[in-house]
matplotlib code that plots the C-alpha trace (Angstrom):
import matplotlib.pyplot as plt

x = [131.0, 133.9, 134.3, 133.2, 134.4, 132.4, 132.9, 129.5, 128.0, 124.6, 123.9, 121.2, 123.7, 126.7, 127.8, 130.3, 133.9, 133.1, 131.5, 128.7, 126.0, 123.9, 122.8, 123.9, 126.0, 125.5, 128.6, 128.2, 130.5, 130.1, 128.6, 125.5, 125.4, 122.0, 120.4, 117.7, 117.5, 114.9, 116.0, 115.4, 118.8, 119.8, 118.8, 116.6, 119.5, 119.9, 122.2, 125.0, 128.8, 131.0, 134.6, 136.1, 139.6, 140.1, 138.2, 137.7, 135.3, 132.9, 130.1, 128.0, 124.3, 123.5, 123.5, 120.2, 119.9, 119.4, 115.8, 115.1, 114.2]
y = [111.7, 110.1, 110.6, 107.4, 107.1, 105.2, 104.7, 103.2, 106.2, 104.6, 104.5, 106.8, 107.9, 108.6, 112.2, 114.3, 113.4, 109.7, 110.4, 108.5, 110.7, 108.1, 108.9, 105.3, 102.7, 98.9, 96.8, 93.0, 90.1, 88.3, 85.2, 87.3, 89.0, 87.5, 88.7, 91.3, 94.2, 96.9, 100.3, 101.4, 101.7, 101.7, 99.4, 97.2, 95.1, 91.6, 91.5, 89.2, 89.5, 88.0, 88.3, 89.1, 88.0, 91.2, 94.1, 91.9, 89.8, 92.6, 94.3, 97.4, 96.8, 100.5, 100.5, 101.6, 102.2, 105.9, 106.8, 107.7, 111.3]
z = [148.8, 146.9, 143.2, 141.3, 137.8, 135.2, 131.4, 130.7, 128.8, 128.2, 132.0, 133.4, 136.1, 133.7, 133.9, 131.9, 132.7, 133.2, 136.6, 138.3, 139.6, 141.4, 145.0, 146.0, 144.3, 144.6, 143.8, 143.9, 143.2, 139.9, 141.3, 142.2, 138.8, 137.9, 141.1, 140.3, 142.7, 142.6, 141.5, 145.2, 147.0, 150.6, 153.5, 151.3, 150.0, 151.3, 154.3, 153.2, 152.8, 150.2, 149.3, 145.9, 145.0, 142.8, 141.3, 138.2, 140.2, 140.9, 138.9, 139.3, 140.0, 139.9, 136.1, 134.6, 130.8, 129.9, 129.2, 125.6, 125.0]

ax = plt.figure().add_subplot(projection="3d")
ax.plot(x, y, z, "-o")
ax.set_aspect("equal")
plt.show()
């Protein structure tokens, strides 16, 4: 599995060293930013393909706020 870096420290999957420790990561283009996906990952995503002009046109749908202790 590749190293995935993330600086969003209030995400449930954020790990020390700015690492993402999610089992799966969902990246979507910004025009779908309002789409609400379940927290279940894998084959359940809609089967569509889009193109982004650059990395600035993408966002991470894996984000989940950290649970309060």
